[in-house]
C-alpha positions in Angstrom: 106.6 110.6 96.5 109.1 111.7 99.1 109.5 108.3 100.8 112.8 109.2 102.5 111.4 112.4 104.0 108.2 110.6 105.1 110.3 107.8 106.7 111.8 110.5 109.0 108.4 112.0 109.9 105.7 109.4 109.7 103.7 110.2 112.9 100.6 111.4 111.0 100.7 108.4 108.7 101.0 106.0 111.6 98.0 107.7 113.4 95.9 107.2 110.3 97.0 103.5 110.0 96.1 102.9 113.6 92.6 104.3 113.0 91.8 102.2 110.0 93.1 99.0 111.7 90.1 99.1 113.9 87.5 100.8 111.8 86.2 100.1 108.3 82.9 100.0 106.4 82.8 96.3 107.0 83.3 96.6 110.8 81.4 99.8 111.4 78.9 100.3 108.6 77.0 102.9 110.6 79.9 105.3 110.2 79.7 105.4 106.4 76.4 107.0 105.2 76.7 105.8 101.6 78.6 104.0 98.9 80.9 106.9 98.1 82.0 107.3 101.7 82.8 103.6 101.8 84.8 103.6 98.5 86.7 106.7 99.6 87.8 104.9 102.7 89.0 101.9 100.7 90.9 103.9 98.2 92.6 105.9 100.9 93.3 102.8 103.0 94.9 101.0 100.0 97.1 104.0 99.1 98.2 104.5 102.7 99.0 100.8 103.2 101.1 100.8 100.0 103.1 103.8 101.3 103.5 102.1 104.6 104.7 99.0 102.8 107.4 100.9 101.0 108.6 102.5 104.2 108.7 99.1 106.0 110.8 97.7 103.2 113.1 100.7 103.2 112.6 103.7 101.0 115.8 102.9 99.1 114.2 99.9 97.4 114.1 100.1 93.6 110.7 98.4 93.2 107.9 96.8 95.3 107.5 94.3 92.5 110.9 92.6 93.2 111.2 89.5 95.4 109.5 86.2 95.4 108.9 83.7 92.6 106.1 85.8 91.1 106.7 89.5 90.4 105.1 91.5 93.2 103.9 88.4 95.1 105.7 89.3 98.3 104.4 92.8 98.5 100.8 92.4 97.1 99.9 88.9 98.1 101.9 87.5 100.9 102.1 90.8 102.9 98.9 91.3 104.9 97.4 94.5 106.3 94.6 94.9 108.9 91.5 97.0 108.2 88.6 97.1 110.5 90.0 94.1 112.4 90.3 92.0 109.3 93.6 90.8 107.7 93.8 91.1 104.0 96.4 91.3 101.2 96.6 94.3 99.0 95.7 92.2 96.0 92.5 90.9 97.7 91.7 94.4 98.9 91.9 95.7 95.3 90.3 92.8 93.4 87.7 91.6 95.8 86.8 94.4 98.1 87.2 97.4 95.8 86.9 96.3 92.2 84.3 93.6 92.7 82.6 95.4 95.5 82.0 98.7 93.8 82.4 98.2 90.0 83.8 101.6 89.3 86.7 101.6 86.7 87.7 105.1 87.8 89.5 103.6 90.8 92.3 102.6 88.4 93.2 106.3 88.2 93.1 106.6 92.0 94.9 103.5 93.4 98.6 103.8 93.5 100.9 100.8 93.6 104.2 102.7 94.3 105.3 102.5 90.7 106.3 105.1 88.1 103.5 104.0 85.7 100.8 104.2 88.4 98.4 107.2 88.5 99.8 110.1 90.4 99.1 110.0 94.1 97.0 113.1 94.9 97.9 115.6 97.5 94.5 115.3 99.2 92.5 112.3 100.5 89.4 111.1 98.7 86.3 112.1 100.6 82.8 110.7 100.2 81.0 114.0 99.6 83.2 114.8 96.7 84.2 111.4 95.5 82.6 111.5 92.0 84.2 114.8 91.2 87.6 113.5 92.5 87.5 110.3 90.6 86.5 112.1 87.4 89.4 114.5 87.9 91.8 111.7 88.6 90.8 109.9 85.4 90.9 113.1 83.3 94.5 113.7 84.6 95.5 110.1 83.9 94.3 110.0 80.3 95.7 113.5 79.6 99.2 112.4 80.6 101.2 111.3 77.5 102.9 108.6 79.6 99.5 106.9 79.8 97.7 107.8 76.5 99.1 109.0 73.3 98.4 109.0 69.5 101.2 107.6 67.4 102.2 109.0 64.0 101.0 105.8 62.4 97.5 106.4 63.8 97.6 103.8 66.5 96.7 104.7 70.1 99.1 103.7 72.9 97.4 103.1 76.2 98.7 102.4 79.7 99.1 98.8 80.5 96.4 99.4 83.2 93.8 99.4 80.4 95.1 96.0 79.3 95.2 94.4 82.7 91.7 95.6 83.6 90.0 95.7 80.2 86.8 94.1 81.5 86.3 96.8 84.1 86.4 99.5 81.5 84.3 97.6 78.9 81.5 97.3 81.5 80.9 101.0 80.9 81.9 101.6 77.3 81.9 99.7 74.0 85.7 99.8 73.7 88.8 101.2 75.4 89.1 104.2 73.1 85.5 105.2 73.8 86.1 105.0 77.5 89.2 107.1 77.3 87.5 109.7 75.2 84.9 110.3 77.9 87.6 112.0 79.9 89.5 113.8 77.2 88.6 117.3 75.9 86.9 117.6 72.6 90.0 118.9 70.9 92.0 115.9 72.0 89.7 113.0 71.3 91.3 109.8 69.9 90.1 108.4 66.6 87.3 106.0 67.3 88.6 103.3 64.9 92.2 103.5 66.0 94.1 100.3 66.7 95.2 100.1 70.4 98.6 99.0 71.6 99.7 98.9 75.2 102.7 100.7 76.7 105.3 99.0 78.8 104.6 99.4 82.6 107.5 101.0 84.5 107.5 99.2 87.9 110.3 101.3 89.3 109.6 102.9 92.6 107.7 106.3 92.3 110.2 108.0 94.5 111.3 111.6 94.1 
């Protein structure tokens, strides 16, 4: 993400942020025809607010997880954003409004927390009419990246820490983590079903260019 460049030319971002401050699926349900349009809004809003938070801190920051007694507390819990007239933290937005509200584990390949080990921020917004295809593509990209999923020489499977933090989300749709990941990998790259899983270290450094 080119945070420094965006900090010098953020007019479009600010116009978008202004629009979502007053309008959301919770404040104007009539504007969102179905669940996918709602969820697309929340994903885009989360990602935009994370980007704005980085710019507000200063794009030279090394990590949004620094500061406070608990890692990330200042950025994800104490800092509040306004969506549809409601004030909410990024943590509550993710956990309560998005995860609990929609129960779709593919969001973990779409939400970006400004860290190097996060899923890549796409170049286009998520849109309701194409959301299923977009989320499938995001998850396929995420599990194809060897930084997130790889098979070790000893037969063990290394998975992104995201699969550890949100295990229950993935197991709501698959018998185990390997089975979930294999849904989104091509047949020639399937992981061994009985492989032992270990989790990779999560790089919380800023995902700046």
